[in-house]
Each structure stands twice: as C-alpha cells, then as structure tokens.
C-alpha positions as CSV (number, residue, x, y, z in Angstrom):
1,X,8.7,-26.9,9.6
2,X,9.1,-23.7,12.1
3,X,6.2,-21.4,12.3
4,X,3.9,-20.3,9.7
5,X,5.0,-17.6,7.7
6,X,1.2,-16.0,8.5
7,X,2.4,-16.0,12.0
8,X,5.3,-14.4,11.5
9,X,4.5,-11.4,9.4
10,X,4.7,-9.1,12.0
11,X,7.9,-9.8,12.5
12,X,9.6,-9.9,8.8
13,X,7.2,-6.4,8.4
14,X,10.5,-5.2,9.5
15,X,13.3,-8.2,9.4
16,X,11.8,-8.0,5.2
17,X,13.6,-4.6,4.0
18,X,13.4,-3.3,7.0
19,X,10.9,-2.6,7.5
20,X,8.2,-3.5,4.6
21,X,6.9,-0.4,3.2
22,X,9.7,2.0,3.8
23,X,10.8,1.2,-0.1
24,X,7.7,2.3,-1.0
25,X,8.0,5.4,1.5
26,X,11.2,6.6,-0.1
27,X,10.9,5.8,-3.8
28,X,8.8,9.2,-4.9
29,X,10.1,11.3,-1.6
30,X,13.8,11.4,-2.4
31,X,13.0,11.9,-6.0
32,X,11.4,15.0,-4.7
33,X,13.7,15.9,-1.8
34,X,16.8,16.2,-4.2
35,X,14.8,17.9,-7.1
36,X,14.3,15.3,-9.4
37,X,10.8,15.6,-9.6
38,X,8.5,18.8,-8.9
39,X,5.8,19.1,-6.4
40,X,3.0,18.1,-8.5
41,X,4.6,15.0,-9.8
42,X,5.6,14.0,-6.2
43,X,1.9,14.4,-5.2
44,X,0.5,12.0,-8.1
45,X,2.9,9.5,-7.0
46,X,2.2,9.6,-3.3
47,X,-1.8,9.6,-4.2
48,X,-0.9,6.0,-6.4
49,X,-0.5,4.6,-3.2
50,X,-2.7,6.3,-1.1
51,X,-5.6,5.4,-3.9
52,X,-3.9,1.7,-3.8
53,X,-4.4,1.5,-0.1
54,X,-7.6,2.7,0.4
55,X,-9.5,1.1,-2.4
56,X,-8.0,-1.8,-1.6
57,X,-10.7,-4.4,-1.0
58,X,-8.0,-6.0,1.4
59,X,-7.4,-2.7,3.5
60,X,-9.1,-3.7,6.6
61,X,-7.1,-7.1,6.9
62,X,-4.8,-7.3,9.3
63,X,-1.2,-8.6,8.8
64,X,-1.6,-12.0,9.9
65,X,-4.7,-12.2,7.8
66,X,-2.7,-10.7,5.0
67,X,0.0,-12.6,5.3
68,X,-2.1,-16.1,5.4
69,X,-4.2,-14.8,2.4
70,X,-0.9,-14.0,0.6
71,X,0.3,-17.3,0.9
72,X,-2.2,-19.6,0.7
73,X,-4.1,-17.9,-2.3
74,X,-1.8,-15.3,-3.7
75,X,-4.1,-12.8,-3.5
76,X,-2.5,-9.7,-4.9
77,X,-4.3,-7.4,-2.7
78,X,-2.8,-9.1,0.1
79,X,0.5,-9.5,-0.8
80,X,0.6,-5.8,-1.6
81,X,-1.2,-4.2,1.8
82,X,1.7,-4.5,4.2
83,X,3.5,-2.2,1.8
84,X,0.7,0.1,1.2
85,X,-0.2,0.4,4.4
86,X,3.6,0.6,5.6
87,X,3.8,3.9,3.4
88,X,1.3,5.5,5.2
89,X,2.2,4.3,8.6
90,X,5.8,6.2,8.0
91,X,4.2,9.1,6.7
92,X,2.0,9.5,10.1
93,X,5.2,8.4,12.6
94,X,7.0,11.4,10.5
95,X,4.6,13.9,11.5
96,X,4.3,12.7,14.8
97,X,8.3,12.6,15.4
98,X,8.1,16.7,14.0
99,X,5.9,17.5,16.1
100,X,6.9,15.7,19.1
101,X,7.9,17.9,22.0
102,X,10.0,14.9,23.4
103,X,11.7,13.5,20.1
104,X,15.6,14.3,18.8
105,X,15.3,12.3,16.1
106,X,13.8,12.2,12.9
107,X,12.3,8.9,10.8
108,X,15.1,9.0,8.8
109,X,17.2,9.1,11.6
110,X,15.6,6.0,13.0
111,X,15.6,3.9,9.8
112,X,19.8,4.6,9.2
113,X,19.6,3.5,12.9
114,X,17.7,0.1,12.1
115,X,19.9,-0.3,8.8
116,X,23.1,0.4,10.7
117,X,21.9,-2.4,13.5
118,X,21.4,-4.9,10.7
119,X,25.0,-4.4,9.2
120,X,26.7,-4.5,12.3
121,X,29.0,-7.4,13.3
122,X,27.9,-7.5,16.9
123,X,24.7,-8.9,16.4
124,X,22.7,-5.9,17.9
125,X,19.1,-6.2,17.9
126,X,17.0,-4.9,14.8
127,X,13.8,-6.6,15.0
128,X,10.6,-5.5,15.8
129,X,11.1,-5.0,19.3
130,X,14.1,-2.9,18.8
131,X,12.1,-1.2,16.4
132,X,9.3,-0.3,19.3
133,X,11.9,0.3,21.8
134,X,13.5,3.1,19.3
135,X,9.9,4.7,18.7
136,X,8.7,4.3,22.3
137,X,12.3,6.3,23.1
138,X,11.2,9.4,20.9
139,X,7.2,9.3,20.9
140,X,6.2,7.5,24.5
141,X,5.2,4.0,24.7
142,X,1.5,4.1,24.5
143,X,1.5,6.5,21.2
144,X,4.1,4.6,19.4
145,X,2.2,1.3,20.1
146,X,-1.1,2.8,19.0
147,X,0.4,3.8,16.1
148,X,1.4,0.2,15.5
149,X,-1.7,-1.2,16.0
150,X,-3.4,1.4,13.4
151,X,-0.5,-0.3,11.0
152,X,-0.8,-3.9,11.8
153,X,-4.4,-4.7,13.0
154,X,-6.1,-3.0,10.4
155,X,-9.1,-2.1,12.6
156,X,-8.5,1.8,11.5
157,X,-8.0,3.4,8.5
158,X,-4.5,5.3,8.4
159,X,-5.2,8.8,7.6
160,X,-2.0,10.9,6.9
161,X,-1.8,14.4,8.7
162,X,-2.2,17.3,7.1
163,X,1.5,18.7,7.7
164,X,3.1,15.2,7.4
165,X,4.9,16.9,4.6
166,X,5.5,20.1,5.2
167,X,3.9,23.3,4.8
168,X,3.8,23.0,0.4
169,X,1.3,20.0,0.8
170,X,-1.9,19.1,2.7
171,X,-4.3,16.1,2.5
172,X,-7.8,16.5,1.4
173,X,-10.7,13.9,1.5
174,X,-11.7,12.6,-1.9
175,X,-13.9,8.9,-1.9
176,X,-13.0,6.7,-4.8
177,X,-14.3,3.7,-6.1
178,X,-13.1,0.3,-4.3
179,X,-10.9,-2.1,-6.7
180,X,-13.2,-5.1,-8.2
181,X,-11.7,-7.3,-10.7
182,X,-15.6,-8.4,-11.3
183,X,-15.1,-12.0,-11.8
184,X,-12.6,-14.9,-10.2
185,X,-11.1,-17.6,-12.6
186,X,-9.7,-21.1,-12.3
187,X,-7.4,-22.2,-14.8
188,X,-7.6,-19.1,-16.7
189,X,-11.4,-19.5,-17.2
190,X,-13.6,-17.2,-15.9
191,X,-15.8,-18.3,-13.0
192,X,-18.1,-16.3,-10.9
193,X,-18.6,-13.1,-12.9
194,X,-20.2,-10.6,-10.8
195,X,-23.9,-9.4,-12.5
196,X,-23.5,-5.9,-13.3
197,X,-20.1,-5.1,-12.7
198,X,-17.8,-3.3,-15.2
199,X,-16.6,-6.4,-16.2
200,X,-19.7,-7.9,-17.2
201,X,-20.9,-4.7,-18.8
202,X,-17.9,-4.4,-21.1
203,X,-18.7,-8.1,-22.4
204,X,-16.9,-10.6,-20.4
205,X,-18.5,-14.0,-20.2
206,X,-18.6,-16.8,-17.5
207,X,-16.5,-19.7,-19.5
208,X,-14.6,-17.5,-20.8
209,X,-10.6,-18.4,-21.7
210,X,-8.1,-15.4,-20.2
211,X,-5.2,-15.7,-22.4
212,X,-2.0,-15.2,-19.6
213,X,-0.6,-11.6,-19.6
214,X,0.4,-9.4,-17.2
215,X,-2.6,-6.9,-17.0
216,X,-3.3,-6.3,-13.2
217,X,-0.1,-5.3,-11.8
218,X,-0.2,-1.5,-12.5
219,X,-4.0,-0.7,-12.0
220,X,-3.6,-2.3,-8.3
221,X,-1.8,1.3,-7.4
222,X,-3.0,3.3,-10.5
223,X,-6.8,4.6,-9.6
224,X,-7.5,5.8,-13.4
225,X,-5.8,3.0,-15.2
226,X,-8.0,0.6,-17.3
227,X,-7.5,-3.1,-17.2
228,X,-7.7,-5.4,-20.8
229,X,-8.5,-9.0,-20.8
230,X,-7.6,-10.9,-23.7
231,X,-10.3,-13.8,-23.8
232,X,-11.9,-16.5,-26.4
233,X,-15.3,-16.8,-25.8
234,X,-16.7,-19.8,-24.9
235,X,-17.2,-21.9,-28.1
236,X,-15.8,-19.5,-30.3
237,X,-12.1,-19.7,-31.9
238,X,-10.8,-16.3,-31.9
239,X,-9.2,-14.1,-29.5
240,X,-10.8,-10.4,-28.4
241,X,-9.7,-7.8,-25.8
242,X,-11.7,-6.4,-23.3
243,X,-11.1,-3.1,-21.6
244,X,-13.0,-1.6,-18.4
245,X,-12.0,-0.1,-15.3
246,X,-11.6,-2.5,-12.5
247,X,-13.7,-0.4,-10.1
248,X,-16.8,-1.6,-8.2
249,X,-20.1,1.0,-7.8
250,X,-19.2,1.6,-4.1
251,X,-16.9,4.6,-3.2
252,X,-15.0,4.2,0.2
253,X,-13.7,7.0,2.0
254,X,-9.9,7.9,0.3
255,X,-7.4,10.7,1.3
256,X,-5.5,12.4,-1.6
257,X,-2.2,14.7,-1.0
258,X,-2.6,18.3,-2.4
259,X,0.6,20.3,-3.6
260,X,-0.3,23.8,-2.6
261,X,2.9,25.4,-4.4
262,X,6.0,26.6,-3.1
263,X,9.8,25.7,-3.2
264,X,10.4,26.2,0.8
265,X,10.4,22.6,1.7
266,X,12.0,19.8,0.2
267,X,10.4,17.2,2.3
C-alpha cells in the first residue's frame, strides 16, 4: 500500500500546492497588493489566520502528528494546522529574504520558480529538497533549516517579524482564548461534555442529539464567531438551537497584525 499518509506529509507539504499554506498566505495579500482591499481590511483577514493558528488546540503538533490524527480521526484542527502554520512560515521567510544581505530573490521569486519546475516538461526537481536548496542558496543552510524546523516540528511558536509586511504594519501581542468545542460526539450524540465549558453553560448536555449542520468551519479561523448547534435534548421530541462561543477559559500567547496607516507600501 506504500507509505502511510502521515509519513509522507512533509513531502506533501510542498507537493500538494506547492506548498501548503502559500494559498492562505496569498489569499488576502494579493487583494491588498492590487488595491482591492485597504490596509485595515487586510489586517483583519490576516488576523483570522493568525488567531486560527495561535488558538488551535493542535498548534504544537508536528506535521507527522497532524497528518496521522487528520487521516485517522478527521480532526479539523489537525487538518487545518499545516495551512495555518505554513502561512506563518511564509511571513517569516518573506522577512528573512528581504533583510538578508546575501539574498537576491524574493519569496515570490522562489514560489514562482517552484511552480515553473512543476510545470516543466524536463522533470526538474520540485520536491521538498529542491525547496531547501533554493532557500539555502538565499539564506544559508543553517537559517533555512531552522525556519523549516520551526514550521514542521511544532516545537516553537512562530511569531512573524514586525517588519514582515513593510512599514505600514506591525505585530503586537494579544493573548486569546484557546478554541474549545466543549464536547465530543459519537454518531451525532453529545458525549464527554466538558464541565464548566461554555457549551455546558449554554445548555448542552450529554446525550443530546446533534442535527447535522455545517457549524464549525468558519469558527476555526474566526476568533469572535459563535457556533450554533441544533439539538434534540435527550428524551425530547422537539429541536432547539444552542449558541455559544467555542472558546475555553485559558488564554494562550497570540500575536495580531496592526495597520499603522499610509499607502506607501503594498506588501
């Protein structure tokens, strides 16, 4: 059957997009760069991704661990982690390349080169080792490997440099509450309700039947968004909606982008 998905995730990290996280990185950046959104809107979009990363219960997982959990249990935090952490990694790389005294290429240049190699009919290398080589030539092997290790291992929290987006933006520490659904479920039945959680305080109980709805997708990245569950209480015959903020009571280290004003930079 070949290698397990969890074993090859570091390679897939580049080969799926390539690389995972670059679409998240560019999704709002290009809108701002071409003047479609202003700096305030850009910062808000960036902060959805940064909050999603910092408040994720999976933020300290390695890529291998995230791959194993995502493929075996379907955990949405493990599934989303490579994209969120990849986005942070690219902000760090952008700053490192811009501030390097030896680099002659921008992050855009390197990503375009990877895409060119992938599309080339000459079977050029475009795997993770090719990425290491491209970055190593620009930053030096030691710096490049340290940056990638921070992204892939999960042992270090990735904090974007204050100058990563130029003089119009900075980052500031703003600790936030960790994401907490407050319960698990089996066959759409609430189990293991966390005592004292916001879910319990909102009225959810063990044994409640969840009516399938798409209610968690946007709350993973949108820090301030509530979740609404449609449930049938145990022994009841009618449905009711329960709304609460899917956050625990513990704050974790988090960093947010701040727009300082000015139009002299377009990231």
